[in-house]
C-alpha positions in Angstrom: 17.5 1.2 52.7 17.7 4.3 51.0 20.6 3.1 49.2 18.9 -0.3 48.0 15.8 1.4 46.8 18.3 4.2 45.0 20.2 1.0 43.4 16.8 -0.6 42.7 15.3 2.5 40.7 18.5 2.8 39.1 18.4 -0.6 38.1 14.3 -0.3 36.9 15.3 2.4 35.2 18.1 1.2 33.3 15.7 -1.9 32.3 12.9 0.7 31.3 15.7 2.3 28.7 16.3 -1.0 28.1 13.2 -1.9 26.7 12.3 0.7 24.9 15.2 0.3 23.0 14.2 -2.7 22.1 10.6 -1.9 21.5 11.9 0.7 19.1 14.1 -1.7 17.5 11.4 -4.5 16.9 8.9 -1.9 16.1 11.1 -0.8 13.0 12.2 -4.7 12.0 8.0 -4.8 12.2 7.9 -2.0 9.9 10.7 -2.9 7.7 9.1 -7.2 7.5 5.9 -5.6 6.7 7.1 -3.3 3.6 8.7 -6.7 2.9 5.8 -8.5 3.0 4.3 -6.1 0.5 7.2 -6.3 -2.3 7.2 -10.2 -2.0 3.4 -9.9 -2.6 3.5 -7.7 -5.7 6.4 -10.0 -6.7 4.4 -13.0 -6.1 1.0 -11.6 -7.9 4.0 -10.7 -11.0 5.6 -14.0 -11.4 1.8 -16.1 -11.2 1.1 -13.4 -13.7 4.1 -14.4 -16.0 3.5 -18.0 -14.9 -0.1 -18.1 -16.6 1.5 -16.2 -19.5 4.1 -18.9 -20.3 1.9 -21.8 -19.8 -0.8 -20.7 -22.2 2.8 -20.0 -24.8 3.8 -23.6 -23.9 -0.2 -24.7 -24.9 -0.2 -22.8 -28.3 3.3 -24.5 -29.1 2.3 -27.6 -27.9 -1.2 -27.6 -30.2 1.4 -25.9 -33.0 3.9 -28.8 -33.1 0.6 -31.3 -32.9 -0.5 -29.9 -36.1 2.5 -29.1 -38.0 5.5 -31.1 -36.4 7.9 -29.6 -38.8 8.7 -26.8 -41.5 7.1 -28.4 -44.4 3.8 -29.1 -42.1 3.9 -25.9 -40.5 3.8 -24.6 -44.6 1.0 -26.5 -45.6 -0.9 -26.2 -42.5 -0.5 -22.3 -43.4 -2.2 -22.7 -46.5 -4.9 -25.0 -45.4 -5.5 -22.0 -42.6 -5.4 -19.2 -45.3 -7.6 -21.3 -48.1 -10.0 -22.1 -45.5 -10.2 -17.9 -44.3 -10.8 -17.5 -48.1 -14.0 -19.6 -48.0 -15.6 -18.1 -44.7 -14.7 -14.9 -46.6 -17.0 -16.4 -49.3 -19.6 -17.2 -47.5 -19.9 -14.2 -46.0 -19.7 -12.1 -48.7 -22.4 -14.6 -50.3 -24.4 -14.0 -47.3 -24.6 -10.5 -47.3 -25.8 -9.9 -51.1 -29.1 -11.7 -49.5 -29.4 -9.2 -46.8 
């Protein structure tokens, strides 16, 4: 009977050690995975920001290709914008004279 109890106690001790080892392993894995989640979330945010930037650039490129589909049209559009800016500056200067 004492031998049976001793054997049972030995098995329980062994199982307790096994549980402690498994717990430590799982705790370390949990910590590592939580750190990985934080890193991946940061990467997601960075990629979303980059995606927004690229979408904006794509929209600008679409707009510019609509305005000026080739280099000659680009030069004409640039000249037109330059002239409009000069006219606006002249109007602002005229308005400032009246003040």
